[in-house]
C-alpha positions as CSV (number, residue, x, y, z in Angstrom):
1,X,62.7,27.5,107.0
2,X,59.5,29.6,107.4
3,X,59.4,31.0,110.9
4,X,56.8,33.5,112.2
5,X,56.7,35.2,115.5
6,X,54.0,37.4,117.0
7,X,55.3,39.6,119.9
8,X,52.9,41.5,122.1
9,X,53.9,43.9,124.9
10,X,51.2,45.8,126.9
11,X,51.9,48.5,129.4
12,X,48.7,50.5,128.8
13,X,46.2,49.1,131.3
14,X,44.1,52.0,132.5
15,X,43.3,50.5,135.9
16,X,46.8,49.1,136.6
17,X,49.5,50.2,134.2
18,X,52.8,48.4,133.8
19,X,56.2,49.8,132.9
20,X,58.4,47.0,131.5
21,X,56.3,45.0,129.1
22,X,56.8,47.2,126.0
23,X,60.5,47.2,126.7
24,X,60.4,43.4,127.0
25,X,58.6,43.0,123.7
26,X,61.0,45.2,121.9
27,X,64.0,43.4,123.2
28,X,62.6,40.0,122.3
29,X,61.4,41.0,118.9
30,X,64.9,42.3,118.1
31,X,66.5,39.0,119.2
32,X,64.1,36.8,117.4
33,X,64.3,38.8,114.1
34,X,68.0,38.1,113.6
35,X,70.5,35.3,114.4
36,X,73.6,36.3,116.3
37,X,75.5,36.8,113.1
38,X,72.9,39.2,111.7
39,X,71.2,36.7,109.4
40,X,67.4,36.7,109.3
41,X,65.7,34.4,111.8
42,X,61.9,34.8,112.5
43,X,59.6,37.0,110.5
44,X,58.4,39.1,113.5
45,X,55.3,41.2,114.0
46,X,55.7,43.4,117.0
47,X,52.6,45.1,118.6
48,X,53.0,47.3,121.6
49,X,50.6,49.3,123.9
50,X,52.8,51.8,125.7
51,X,51.3,54.1,128.4
52,X,49.8,57.3,127.1
53,X,51.8,60.5,127.3
54,X,50.8,63.2,129.9
55,X,48.6,64.8,127.2
56,X,46.8,61.6,126.5
57,X,48.6,61.0,123.1
58,X,50.1,57.6,122.3
59,X,53.9,57.4,122.1
60,X,55.1,56.7,118.6
61,X,56.8,53.3,118.0
62,X,60.5,53.2,118.1
63,X,60.7,51.8,114.6
64,X,57.4,52.2,112.7
65,X,58.6,49.8,110.1
66,X,58.8,46.9,112.5
67,X,56.5,48.0,115.4
68,X,52.9,49.1,115.6
69,X,51.2,50.8,118.6
70,X,47.4,51.0,117.9
71,X,45.8,54.0,119.5
72,X,43.4,51.7,121.4
73,X,46.2,49.5,122.7
74,X,45.8,45.8,122.1
75,X,42.1,45.0,122.5
76,X,40.7,41.5,122.7
77,X,39.5,41.5,119.1
78,X,43.0,42.5,117.8
79,X,44.7,39.8,119.9
80,X,42.4,37.1,118.7
81,X,42.8,38.2,115.1
82,X,46.6,38.3,115.2
83,X,47.0,35.0,117.0
84,X,44.6,33.3,114.6
85,X,46.7,34.7,111.7
86,X,49.9,33.5,113.4
87,X,48.8,29.9,113.7
88,X,46.2,29.5,111.0
89,X,47.4,31.5,108.0
90,X,50.1,30.3,105.7
91,X,52.1,27.2,106.3
92,X,54.9,28.1,108.8
93,X,57.4,25.6,110.0
94,X,57.5,27.3,113.4
95,X,54.9,29.7,114.8
96,X,55.9,31.5,118.0
97,X,53.8,33.7,120.3
98,X,55.4,35.9,123.0
99,X,53.3,37.9,125.4
100,X,54.3,40.4,128.1
101,X,51.5,42.0,130.1
102,X,49.0,41.2,132.8
103,X,47.6,37.7,133.4
104,X,45.0,36.5,135.9
105,X,43.1,33.4,137.1
106,X,39.3,33.3,137.1
107,X,36.8,30.6,137.8
108,X,36.9,29.6,134.1
109,X,40.7,29.5,133.8
110,X,43.7,31.6,133.1
111,X,43.5,34.7,130.9
112,X,46.0,37.1,129.3
113,X,44.6,40.6,129.8
114,X,44.2,43.1,127.0
115,X,44.1,46.9,127.0
116,X,40.2,47.0,127.0
117,X,40.1,45.1,130.3
118,X,36.8,45.4,132.2
119,X,35.2,43.4,135.0
120,X,33.8,40.0,133.7
121,X,35.5,40.6,130.3
122,X,39.1,40.9,131.2
123,X,40.9,39.4,128.3
124,X,41.4,36.3,126.2
125,X,41.3,32.8,127.8
126,X,44.6,30.9,127.6
127,X,42.6,27.9,126.5
128,X,41.3,29.9,123.5
129,X,44.9,30.8,122.5
130,X,45.9,27.2,122.9
131,X,43.0,26.1,120.8
132,X,44.2,28.1,117.8
133,X,47.6,26.4,118.1
134,X,45.9,23.0,118.2
135,X,44.4,23.7,114.8
136,X,47.7,24.9,113.3
137,X,49.5,23.0,110.6
138,X,52.8,24.4,111.8
139,X,55.4,21.8,112.7
140,X,56.3,23.6,116.0
141,X,54.0,25.9,118.0
142,X,55.8,27.9,120.8
143,X,54.2,30.0,123.5
144,X,56.4,32.2,125.7
145,X,54.4,34.1,128.4
146,X,55.8,36.7,130.8
147,X,52.7,37.5,132.9
148,X,51.3,36.7,136.3
149,X,49.7,33.2,136.6
150,X,51.2,32.2,133.2
151,X,51.8,28.7,134.5
152,X,48.0,28.1,134.1
153,X,48.6,27.9,130.4
154,X,48.0,24.4,129.3
155,X,46.3,23.2,132.5
156,X,42.8,21.7,132.6
157,X,40.0,24.3,132.2
158,X,36.8,24.4,134.2
159,X,34.8,23.1,131.2
160,X,36.6,19.8,131.3
161,X,37.7,19.9,127.7
162,X,41.0,18.4,126.6
163,X,42.3,21.6,125.1
164,X,44.9,21.6,127.9
165,X,46.6,18.6,126.3
166,X,49.6,19.8,124.3
167,X,49.5,18.6,120.7
168,X,52.6,17.3,119.0
169,X,55.2,20.0,118.3
170,X,54.0,22.3,121.1
171,X,56.3,24.1,123.6
172,X,55.2,26.4,126.5
173,X,57.6,28.5,128.5
174,X,55.9,30.5,131.2
175,X,57.3,33.0,133.7
176,X,55.6,31.8,136.9
177,X,53.5,29.2,138.6
178,X,49.7,29.4,138.2
179,X,49.4,31.1,141.6
180,X,52.4,33.3,141.3
181,X,53.1,36.9,140.3
182,X,55.6,37.7,137.5
183,X,57.9,40.5,138.7
184,X,59.2,43.6,136.9
185,X,62.6,45.0,137.8
186,X,64.6,47.9,136.3
187,X,62.2,48.4,133.4
188,X,61.9,44.7,132.4
189,X,60.3,41.5,133.6
190,X,62.7,39.3,135.5
191,X,61.8,36.3,133.3
192,X,62.3,38.2,130.0
193,X,65.6,39.6,131.2
194,X,66.9,36.1,131.7
195,X,65.3,35.0,128.4
196,X,67.2,37.7,126.6
197,X,70.5,36.6,128.3
198,X,69.8,33.0,127.2
199,X,69.0,34.0,123.6
200,X,72.2,36.2,123.5
201,X,74.3,33.0,124.1
202,X,74.1,32.2,127.8
203,X,72.1,29.1,127.0
204,X,73.9,28.2,123.8
205,X,75.4,24.8,123.2
206,X,78.8,24.1,121.6
207,X,77.5,24.9,118.2
208,X,76.0,28.2,119.4
209,X,72.4,26.9,119.2
210,X,69.8,28.0,121.7
211,X,66.9,25.6,122.2
212,X,63.8,25.9,124.3
213,X,65.0,23.3,126.7
214,X,68.3,25.1,127.2
215,X,66.5,28.4,127.8
216,X,64.3,26.8,130.5
217,X,67.4,25.2,132.1
218,X,69.2,28.6,132.2
219,X,66.2,30.5,133.6
220,X,65.4,27.8,136.1
221,X,68.9,27.8,137.5
222,X,69.1,31.6,137.6
223,X,65.9,32.0,139.8
224,X,66.1,31.0,143.5
225,X,63.7,28.6,145.2
226,X,61.8,31.5,146.8
227,X,61.4,33.6,143.6
228,X,58.9,33.1,140.8
229,X,59.3,29.7,139.3
230,X,59.2,29.3,135.5
231,X,57.3,26.4,134.0
232,X,58.2,24.3,130.9
233,X,55.8,22.1,129.1
234,X,56.4,20.3,125.8
235,X,55.4,17.6,123.4
236,X,58.2,17.4,120.9
237,X,60.4,14.7,119.4
238,X,63.3,16.9,118.5
239,X,64.6,20.5,119.2
240,X,64.8,23.2,116.6
241,X,67.1,26.1,117.8
242,X,65.2,29.3,118.4
243,X,68.4,31.3,117.7
244,X,72.0,30.6,116.9
245,X,74.9,32.8,118.1
246,X,78.5,32.9,116.9
247,X,81.3,32.1,119.4
248,X,82.6,35.1,121.3
249,X,85.7,35.7,123.4
250,X,86.1,32.8,125.8
251,X,83.3,30.8,124.1
252,X,83.6,27.0,124.3
253,X,82.3,26.6,120.7
254,X,84.2,24.2,118.5
255,X,84.1,23.8,114.7
256,X,81.5,21.3,113.5
257,X,84.2,19.5,111.4
258,X,86.2,18.8,114.5
259,X,83.2,17.7,116.5
260,X,82.1,15.3,113.8
261,X,85.4,13.5,114.1
262,X,84.6,12.3,117.6
263,X,83.0,9.1,116.3
264,X,86.1,8.4,114.2
265,X,88.5,8.8,117.1
266,X,86.1,6.9,119.4
267,X,84.2,4.2,117.4
268,X,82.6,3.2,120.7
269,X,81.6,5.8,123.3
270,X,83.2,3.8,126.1
271,X,86.4,3.1,124.2
272,X,89.7,4.7,125.2
273,X,92.1,6.1,122.5
274,X,95.7,5.0,123.1
275,X,98.2,7.8,122.8
276,X,102.0,7.7,122.3
277,X,104.9,10.2,122.3
278,X,104.7,10.6,118.5
279,X,101.3,12.4,118.9
280,X,103.1,15.4,120.4
281,X,104.7,17.7,117.9
282,X,107.6,18.7,120.2
283,X,108.8,15.1,120.0
284,X,111.6,15.0,117.3
285,X,110.1,11.7,116.1
286,X,106.6,12.9,115.9
287,X,104.1,11.6,113.3
288,X,102.4,14.5,111.4
289,X,99.2,12.6,110.9
290,X,99.0,11.8,114.6
291,X,99.9,15.4,115.5
292,X,96.8,16.5,113.5
293,X,94.7,14.0,115.4
294,X,96.2,15.1,118.8
295,X,95.4,18.8,117.9
296,X,91.7,17.8,117.5
297,X,91.8,15.8,120.7
298,X,93.2,18.8,122.6
299,X,90.4,21.0,121.2
300,X,87.8,18.4,122.4
301,X,89.5,18.3,125.7
302,X,89.3,22.1,125.9
303,X,85.5,22.0,125.8
304,X,85.3,19.1,128.3
305,X,84.4,16.4,125.7
306,X,87.6,14.4,126.2
307,X,89.8,13.9,129.2
308,X,93.2,12.3,129.6
309,X,93.4,9.0,131.6
310,X,95.8,8.8,134.4
311,X,97.4,12.3,133.8
312,X,96.4,15.9,134.5
313,X,97.1,17.1,130.9
314,X,96.8,15.7,127.4
315,X,100.5,16.5,126.8
316,X,101.7,14.1,129.5
317,X,99.1,11.5,128.4
318,X,100.9,11.4,125.1
319,X,104.4,11.6,126.4
320,X,103.8,8.8,128.9
321,X,101.8,6.6,126.4
322,X,98.6,6.9,128.3
323,X,95.1,7.2,126.7
324,X,92.2,9.6,126.6
325,X,88.4,9.0,126.8
326,X,85.1,10.7,126.4
327,X,83.6,12.5,129.3
328,X,79.8,12.1,130.0
329,X,79.4,15.4,128.2
330,X,81.5,14.1,125.4
331,X,79.3,11.0,125.1
332,X,76.3,13.2,124.7
333,X,77.8,14.9,121.6
334,X,79.1,11.5,120.4
335,X,75.5,10.3,120.2
336,X,74.4,13.5,118.4
337,X,77.1,12.9,115.8
338,X,76.3,9.2,115.6
339,X,72.7,9.9,114.9
340,X,73.5,12.7,112.3
341,X,72.1,15.4,114.5
342,X,75.3,17.5,114.0
């Protein structure tokens, strides 16, 4: 799969410098570049604008092979050029744009601010960025914005045009409501810190897949009602994982082979599976074939997909000839297997 990501982090705003946006961009670029097992993921272009040193010189990129820090920062012309290349050049399956920096609201709509900010010419309109994505042939177009007022992205502009309507395959994750500030804390944006946690596995499903919807759910739950509120907008018919992570210690992940058997053991999602003492290997009269099935059922129970009926433990459900059934969570994965999504 051809996946491209443009990652921008700007701290160098002469009038109002920031301190965590370059850190954010570097962290995000590293996560998107590789899957959790080290395999390649997105082809990432990272552009940063760090604050100048005391002598006015521009700090060198941490890794010149993967990061560029132009001496003029990230001006409007460069941002337009790069985002056009992201969405309009080549034929990517997924094109992803991440931005960490200043954002603002004006009478003509929301803007992402660039290093050459000046009054009446502050940056690039969010509607303009969205317009490039509308023209893209990419199957999925993803915007992740960690800036103040980022929730204005994809809302109606003052000109009355319909560019605010999300075309098919588009996903928008923004750090704050249109009228809210996006907060930095401990050298990172709060939103991006949570985004990194999600991509590292905190929002992974049982297969280790991290989707945009799962990311939003994780960030949304992590922020209190009185804090900045993330926004999620989408027009998709199916999810493509943004990153996949391997199971770690204590992870609820389960082998795909075991998960796919769920429709064999439960031909109907509402059906109970009758158990018997010969499913339990400690029974001298156990049946090896049933023991193998029971091992799978216990694994499914361990990740809350299956639950014993009338007993506290699967062992006693077998010994006492009870049954087991799918949990609501289990029915979700049953449907995924049934529709060949797993």
